[in-house]
C-alpha positions as CSV (number, residue, x, y, z in Angstrom):
1,M,-0.1,-0.2,0.2
2,K,2.6,2.4,0.9
3,S,4.6,1.8,-2.8
4,I,1.1,2.7,-4.0
5,V,1.0,6.1,-2.0
6,K,4.6,6.9,-3.0
7,L,3.9,5.9,-6.7
8,F,1.2,8.5,-6.5
9,Y,3.0,11.7,-4.7
10,V,6.2,11.1,-6.2
11,V,5.7,10.2,-10.1
12,L,1.8,10.7,-10.9
13,L,1.1,14.0,-9.2
14,P,3.9,15.9,-10.4
15,I,3.5,14.9,-13.8
16,V,-0.2,15.7,-13.8
17,V,0.4,19.1,-12.2
18,I,3.2,20.3,-13.9
19,T,1.7,19.1,-17.3
20,T,-1.8,20.9,-16.6
21,A,0.1,24.1,-15.5
22,L,2.4,24.3,-18.5
23,C,-0.6,23.6,-20.7
24,Y,-2.6,26.4,-18.8
25,L,0.3,29.0,-19.0
26,F,1.3,28.3,-22.8
27,T,-2.5,28.2,-24.2
28,D,-4.3,30.9,-22.5
29,I,-3.5,34.3,-23.7
30,H,-5.1,36.6,-21.6
31,M,-3.7,35.7,-18.2
32,S,-3.4,38.1,-15.4
33,G,0.0,38.0,-13.5
34,L,-1.4,36.3,-10.6
35,A,-2.4,33.5,-12.6
36,N,1.2,33.4,-13.6
37,V,2.4,33.3,-10.2
38,I,-0.2,30.7,-8.8
39,C,0.8,28.0,-12.0
40,V,4.7,28.6,-11.1
41,L,3.8,28.2,-7.5
42,S,1.8,25.1,-7.8
43,I,4.6,23.5,-10.4
44,I,7.6,24.7,-7.3
45,T,4.8,23.5,-4.4
46,V,4.1,19.8,-6.1
47,I,7.9,19.3,-6.9
48,S,9.1,20.2,-3.5
49,N,6.1,17.8,-2.3
50,S,7.3,15.0,-4.1
51,F,11.3,15.4,-3.0
52,F,9.8,15.4,0.8
53,W,7.8,11.9,0.1
54,M,10.9,10.5,-1.5
55,V,13.2,11.4,1.2
56,H,10.3,10.4,4.0
57,W,9.5,7.0,2.6
58,D,13.2,5.9,1.3
59,N,12.6,2.6,2.5
60,T,9.8,2.2,0.2
61,S,10.6,0.7,-3.0
62,M,8.2,0.9,-5.8
63,V,9.3,-1.5,-8.2
64,P,9.9,-5.5,-7.6
65,V,12.8,-7.6,-7.7
66,V,13.0,-9.5,-11.1
67,N,15.3,-12.4,-11.8
68,F,16.1,-13.7,-15.2
69,E,17.5,-17.0,-15.8
70,F,17.8,-19.1,-18.9
71,Q,16.5,-22.6,-18.7
72,P,16.4,-25.5,-20.8
73,V,12.6,-25.7,-21.2
74,F,10.2,-25.0,-23.9
75,G,7.0,-24.2,-23.2
76,L,4.3,-20.9,-21.8
77,A,3.1,-21.2,-18.1
78,I,2.5,-18.3,-15.4
79,G,2.5,-19.4,-11.8
80,V,2.5,-18.5,-8.2
81,D,5.7,-19.8,-6.2
82,N,4.9,-20.0,-2.5
83,G,7.9,-19.7,-0.6
84,Y,9.2,-19.7,2.8
85,K,7.7,-17.1,5.2
86,K,5.2,-15.8,2.8
87,D,7.5,-15.0,0.3
88,V,5.2,-15.2,-2.7
89,A,6.7,-14.5,-6.1
90,L,5.2,-14.8,-9.7
91,M,6.5,-17.2,-12.1
92,I,7.1,-16.9,-16.0
93,V,7.9,-19.7,-18.0
94,L,8.9,-18.6,-21.6
95,P,10.8,-20.4,-24.1
96,F,14.3,-21.2,-22.8
97,M,14.1,-18.8,-20.2
98,T,12.3,-18.1,-16.8
99,L,11.0,-14.9,-15.1
100,E,10.6,-14.6,-11.4
101,I,8.8,-11.6,-10.0
102,K,8.8,-10.8,-6.5
103,R,8.5,-8.0,-3.5
104,R,11.3,-6.3,-2.2
105,K,12.4,-7.0,1.2
106,K,12.1,-4.2,3.9
């Protein structure tokens, strides 16, 4: 759950706010000076907010661990590997290779 919140605050929210503010700045010809200042301040605020969450939740990772191995197998399969101590991994078997995707350890 923390990784989803971190993804929202660090990646998605800055992209949406910066894109919206820049489109608003460059497309509206009759903007007042106050509207320009509000757009620039919103960009600065969302960037500083994303740096805060990135530093505050540095132990939370957003990407899983992916192991890639060549195996002498031929086939297609998707499976779940129930490992030791709730270490669940997703296994994807492709021709001559296997991918194992699992959560990062904290």
